[in-house]
C-alpha positions in Angstrom: 53.0 23.3 50.1 55.6 21.0 49.5 55.7 19.4 45.9 56.6 15.8 45.7 59.3 15.3 43.2 58.8 13.7 40.0 59.2 9.9 39.6 61.8 8.9 37.9 61.9 6.6 35.3 62.4 3.2 37.1 59.4 4.0 39.5 56.9 4.5 36.9 56.2 1.1 35.9 55.6 -0.4 32.6 54.1 1.7 29.8 51.3 0.7 27.4 53.7 -0.3 24.7 55.9 -2.6 26.9 52.9 -4.7 28.5 51.2 -5.0 24.8 54.3 -6.3 23.1 54.8 -8.9 25.9 51.3 -9.8 25.5 51.7 -10.4 21.7 54.7 -12.3 22.6 53.4 -14.6 24.6 50.2 -15.0 22.4 52.7 -16.0 19.7 54.3 -18.7 21.8 50.8 -20.5 22.8 49.7 -20.5 19.0 53.0 -22.1 18.0 52.5 -24.7 21.1 49.1 -25.2 20.0 49.8 -26.0 16.2 52.9 -27.9 17.4 50.2 -30.2 19.3 47.6 -30.4 16.9 50.2 -31.8 14.2 51.6 -34.2 16.8 47.8 -35.9 17.3 47.2 -36.2 13.8 50.4 -37.8 13.1 49.4 -40.2 15.9 46.1 -40.9 14.8 47.5 -41.6 11.1 50.2 -44.1 12.5 47.3 -45.8 14.6 45.1 -46.5 11.3 48.4 -47.4 9.4 49.0 -50.5 11.9 45.1 -51.2 12.0 45.4 -51.7 8.3 48.6 -53.6 8.5 46.9 -55.7 11.0 43.7 -56.4 8.8 45.6 -57.1 5.9 48.2 -59.5 7.6 45.1 -61.5 8.9 43.7 -61.2 5.3 46.7 -63.0 3.9 46.6 -65.7 6.9 43.0 -66.8 5.9 43.8 -66.9 2.1 46.6 -68.8 2.8 44.7 -71.3 5.3 42.2 -72.2 2.1 39.5 -69.6 3.6 37.4 -67.9 1.4 38.5 -64.1 0.5 36.9 -62.0 3.8 36.9 -59.0 1.9 33.6 -60.4 -0.5 32.2 -62.3 3.0 29.4 -59.5 3.4 26.5 -58.5 1.5 28.3 -56.5 -1.0 31.9 -56.6 -2.1 34.5 -54.7 0.4 32.4 -54.7 3.5 34.5 -53.9 5.8 32.6 -54.4 9.1 31.6 -58.1 7.9 35.2 -58.6 6.8 36.8 -58.4 10.4 33.8 -60.0 12.0 34.5 -63.3 9.9 38.2 -62.8 10.5 37.3 -62.5 14.5 35.0 -65.1 14.3 38.1 -67.3 12.7 40.7 -66.7 15.2 42.6 -64.4 12.6 42.5 -61.4 14.8 41.7 -61.1 18.4 
């Protein structure tokens, strides 16, 4: 009966510790990437809201300069944003 030689270290493959460390590093990198993507999405939402607020402010100023009534008090209650936007659209101050 002939015994096969003991496998050398290079032919045995990866150990459980090496594989688990590799998985942990990959999970860490994925976590960093997801966090960076969610931050950029929230920043783009904030920028869009700031642009909308600036557009509304500009339209209100143009309406006041044209002598129209203050669109912020047009609705049923003061500061009714939807009524103000509708008023500004109807008057042609917002596209």
